[in-house]
C-alpha positions in Angstrom: 0.0 0.0 0.0 1.0 3.6 -0.3 1.4 4.0 3.5 3.7 1.0 3.7 5.8 2.4 0.9 6.0 5.8 2.7 7.0 4.1 5.9 9.7 2.0 4.2 11.2 5.2 2.6 11.3 6.9 5.9 13.1 3.9 7.5 15.6 3.8 4.7 16.2 7.6 5.1 16.8 7.2 8.8 19.3 4.3 8.2 21.2 6.3 5.6 21.3 9.3 7.9 22.6 7.2 10.8 25.3 5.6 8.5 26.4 9.1 7.4 26.7 10.3 11.0 28.6 7.2 12.1 30.9 7.6 9.1 31.7 11.2 10.0 32.4 10.3 13.6 34.7 7.4 12.6 36.5 9.6 10.1 37.0 12.2 12.8 38.2 9.6 15.3 40.7 8.3 12.8 42.1 11.8 12.2 42.4 12.5 15.9 44.2 9.2 16.5 46.6 9.9 13.6 47.2 13.4 15.0 47.9 12.0 18.4 50.3 9.4 17.1 52.2 12.0 15.2 52.5 14.2 18.2 53.8 11.4 20.3 56.3 10.4 17.6 57.5 14.0 17.3 57.9 14.4 21.1 59.8 11.1 21.3 62.4 12.0 18.6 62.9 15.4 20.2 63.7 13.9 23.6 60.1 13.7 25.0 58.3 11.1 27.1 60.2 8.0 28.1 58.4 4.6 28.6 59.0 1.6 30.8 57.7 -1.9 30.2 57.4 -3.9 33.4 57.5 -7.7 33.7 54.8 -9.7 35.5 57.1 -10.4 38.4 57.4 -6.7 39.3 60.8 -6.3 37.6 61.2 -4.0 34.7 62.6 -3.9 31.2 63.7 -0.5 30.1 62.0 1.0 27.1 63.6 3.8 25.1 61.9 7.2 24.7 58.6 7.0 22.8 59.2 7.2 19.1 63.0 7.1 19.4 64.8 4.8 17.0 66.2 1.5 18.4 69.7 1.9 19.6 69.5 5.7 19.9 71.4 6.5 23.1 70.4 10.2 22.9 66.8 9.7 23.9 65.9 9.7 27.6 65.2 6.4 29.3 64.2 5.2 32.7 66.5 2.7 34.4 64.5 0.2 36.6 66.2 -2.3 38.8 64.9 -5.4 40.6 61.5 -5.1 42.4 60.6 -2.2 40.1 63.0 0.1 41.9 65.6 2.5 40.5 68.9 0.8 39.7 70.7 3.4 41.9 69.0 2.0 45.0 70.8 -0.5 47.1 68.6 -3.5 48.0 70.4 -3.7 51.4 68.7 -0.5 52.4 65.3 -2.2 51.9 65.8 -5.3 54.0 66.5 -6.7 57.5 68.4 -9.9 57.1 69.9 -12.4 59.6 69.4 -10.2 62.6 69.1 -11.5 66.2 67.7 -10.0 69.4 67.6 -6.4 68.0 65.1 -3.6 67.7 65.0 -2.7 64.0 63.4 0.5 62.7 62.7 2.1 59.3 61.6 5.7 59.8 59.3 7.6 57.5 61.0 8.4 54.2 63.4 5.5 54.4 61.3 3.1 52.4 59.2 5.5 50.3 57.1 2.9 48.5 59.7 0.4 47.6 59.5 -3.4 48.3 60.8 -4.5 51.7 62.3 -7.8 52.8 62.5 -9.3 56.2 64.4 -12.6 56.3 66.0 -15.0 58.8 65.5 -12.8 61.8 65.2 -14.2 65.3 63.9 -12.6 68.6 63.6 -9.1 67.0 61.2 -6.2 67.3 60.8 -4.8 63.8 59.1 -1.5 62.9 58.6 -0.4 59.3 57.2 3.1 59.9 56.8 4.0 56.2 54.6 2.9 53.3 55.9 0.2 51.0 54.9 -1.6 47.7 55.1 -5.2 49.1 56.7 -6.9 52.0 58.0 -10.5 52.3 58.7 -12.1 55.7 60.7 -15.4 55.4 62.3 -17.8 57.8 61.8 -15.7 60.9 61.4 -16.9 64.5 59.9 -15.2 67.5 59.6 -11.8 66.0 57.2 -8.9 66.7 56.6 -6.9 63.5 54.8 -3.6 62.7 54.2 -2.7 59.1 53.0 0.7 57.8 50.6 0.7 54.8 51.6 -1.8 52.2 50.2 -1.2 48.7 50.0 -4.8 47.6 50.5 -8.1 49.5 52.4 -9.1 52.6 53.8 -12.6 52.5 54.8 -14.5 55.6 56.5 -17.8 54.8 58.3 -20.6 56.6 58.2 -18.8 59.9 57.0 -19.4 63.5 56.0 -17.5 66.6 55.2 -14.3 64.8 53.2 -11.4 66.2 52.4 -8.7 63.6 50.4 -5.6 63.0 49.7 -5.2 59.3 47.8 -2.8 56.9 47.9 -4.1 53.4 45.9 -5.1 50.3 46.1 -8.8 51.2 48.0 -11.0 53.7 49.3 -14.3 52.4 50.8 -17.0 54.6 52.4 -20.4 53.9 54.0 -22.9 56.2 53.6 -20.7 59.3 53.2 -21.8 62.9 51.8 -19.7 65.7 50.9 -16.4 64.0 49.0 -13.6 65.8 48.1 -10.8 63.4 46.1 -7.6 63.9 45.1 -6.9 60.3 43.6 -4.2 58.1 43.2 -5.5 54.5 41.2 -5.0 51.4 40.5 -8.7 51.0 40.5 -11.8 53.2 43.8 -13.3 54.1 45.1 -16.3 52.1 46.2 -18.9 54.6 48.0 -22.0 53.4 49.7 -24.7 55.6 49.4 -22.5 58.6 48.6 -23.6 62.2 47.9 -21.7 65.3 46.9 -18.5 63.5 44.8 -15.9 65.2 43.5 -12.7 63.6 42.1 -9.4 65.0 41.4 -5.9 63.8 44.3 -3.5 63.1 45.2 -1.7 66.3 48.5 -0.3 67.5 49.1 1.7 70.7 
């Protein structure tokens, strides 16, 4: 009928109009993307933004400046050492290792968001009074530990008789005996092969 033909023509007209609008938007988007890529390339060749590609284990592979040719030593780069830290940082400044019967303290500004390692300590009082990226506690005995805010996970492994106050994203334990933890975390703790574990709310006075 005439009404059906008129309705069909209107539908086709709307479809064509929609296709035209989408085509213009896609064309505009492609131009913007091309302009952005050109700007990045130009900035890279003139010593602009540097890029870093990090591995899944928290380490880092250094990338050259964006847009800089391979092997170009003139472009700026970022040197990243183990644990995602700068290569000029000494790992010994970010660990307590093989200490006995001591009071060990890291003051604010002495860790500054790096990873921290506590290993093979016995009968120690340990205070990390700064924020960190991640903390590992391995092979410790009869230690009392306070950790300031930890961005990612705290790992306690192969240890016994540990009392800890911890604020972190997640606490993970494995092969631990007699753990008493006052905990503030984003997610529930992951407890594996652990006996005598007690948990309470974060509190430190």
